[in-house]
VEXZA-278664 format. One record per residue (C-alpha): x, y, z. Coordinates in nm, 2 decimals, padded with zeros to 4 digits. Example, Ala and Ser with C-alpha at 12.3 -4.5 7.8 and 13.67 -1.06 7.14 Angstrom:
BEGIN
      x      y      z
  01.23 -00.45  00.78
  01.37 -00.11  00.71
//
This chain:
BEGIN
      x      y      z
  09.24  20.65  09.12
  08.92  20.54  09.28
  08.87  20.29  09.00
  09.23  20.16  09.03
  09.19  20.11  09.40
  08.85  19.95  09.39
  08.83  19.68  09.66
  09.05  19.87  09.90
  08.91  20.07  10.20
  08.97  20.42  10.06
  08.95  20.76  10.23
  08.99  21.07  10.01
  09.16  21.39  10.12
  09.18  21.71  09.91
  09.47  21.87  10.10
  09.77  21.78  10.32
  09.58  21.91  10.62
  09.28  21.68  10.54
  09.51  21.39  10.49
  09.69  21.44  10.82
  09.36  21.49  11.00
  09.24  21.16  10.86
  09.56  20.99  10.97
  09.49  21.11  11.32
  09.15  20.94  11.34
  09.25  20.59  11.23
  09.54  20.37  11.12
  09.61  20.34  10.75
  09.84  20.08  10.59
  09.91  20.30  10.29
  09.88  20.66  10.16
  09.87  20.73  09.78
  09.92  21.10  09.71
  09.92  21.31  09.40
  10.22  21.54  09.37
  09.99  21.84  09.29
  09.80  21.93  09.61
  09.77  22.29  09.71
  09.96  22.62  09.72
  10.11  22.55  10.07
  10.25  22.20  10.01
  10.30  21.94  09.74
  10.23  21.57  09.77
  10.60  21.50  09.84
  10.59  21.74  10.14
  10.28  21.57  10.26
  10.44  21.22  10.23
  10.75  21.35  10.42
  10.52  21.45  10.71
  10.35  21.11  10.69
  10.69  20.94  10.70
  10.79  21.14  11.01
  10.46  21.10  11.20
  10.35  20.75  11.08
  10.68  20.58  10.96
  10.51  20.24  10.92
  10.26  20.37  10.66
  10.34  20.28  10.30
  10.37  20.59  10.08
  10.31  20.61  09.71
  10.35  20.93  09.50
  10.16  20.97  09.17
  10.25  21.27  08.95
  10.24  21.41  08.60
  10.56  21.61  08.69
  10.85  21.46  08.49
  11.11  21.68  08.64
  11.41  21.49  08.77
  11.43  21.71  09.08
  11.10  21.55  09.21
  11.23  21.20  09.16
  11.56  21.29  09.33
  11.38  21.45  09.63
  11.15  21.15  09.66
  11.43  20.90  09.66
  11.68  21.10  09.87
  11.43  21.20  10.14
  11.30  20.85  10.15
  10.95  20.99  10.15
  10.81  20.74  09.91
  10.81  20.36  09.86
  10.71  20.39  09.50
  10.68  20.67  09.24
  10.43  20.65  08.95
  10.40  20.88  08.65
  10.06  20.98  08.52
  09.89  20.82  08.34
  09.97  20.52  08.56
  09.92  20.16  08.47
  09.64  20.03  08.70
  09.77  19.68  08.72
  10.13  19.79  08.80
  10.01  20.03  09.07
  09.78  19.77  09.23
  10.04  19.50  09.21
  10.31  19.72  09.37
  10.06  19.82  09.65
  09.97  19.45  09.70
  10.34  19.35  09.72
  10.44  19.61  09.97
  10.13  19.56  10.19
  10.19  19.18  10.19
  10.55  19.23  10.28
  10.45  19.47  10.56
  10.19  19.23  10.70
  10.44  18.94  10.68
  10.70  19.14  10.87
  10.45  19.25  11.13
  10.34  18.89  11.19
  10.71  18.77  11.22
  10.78  19.05  11.47
  10.48  18.94  11.69
//
């Protein structure tokens, strides 16, 4: 993921708690989370918290989990903007991130 997101300002977190702590310290345009995190919460739970606390933050989920239930949860809960299966395609992930960030910044400048 570090290689895929080369050129972006990246902060890594190893758990939902670390991720939420990082979000408290500064503003992030996007969060890319793995589905598999720790025993207490999965990446989708984490992104749901991000959605509630930081609704303007773009949220991507990356997972090797191919269960339909995960996709349904992600879509129905609106916790993610995009969902990527491992192994992800670097160009598609970067392109999707660029598109949603550009749209977010365009909307923000129009709202100003």
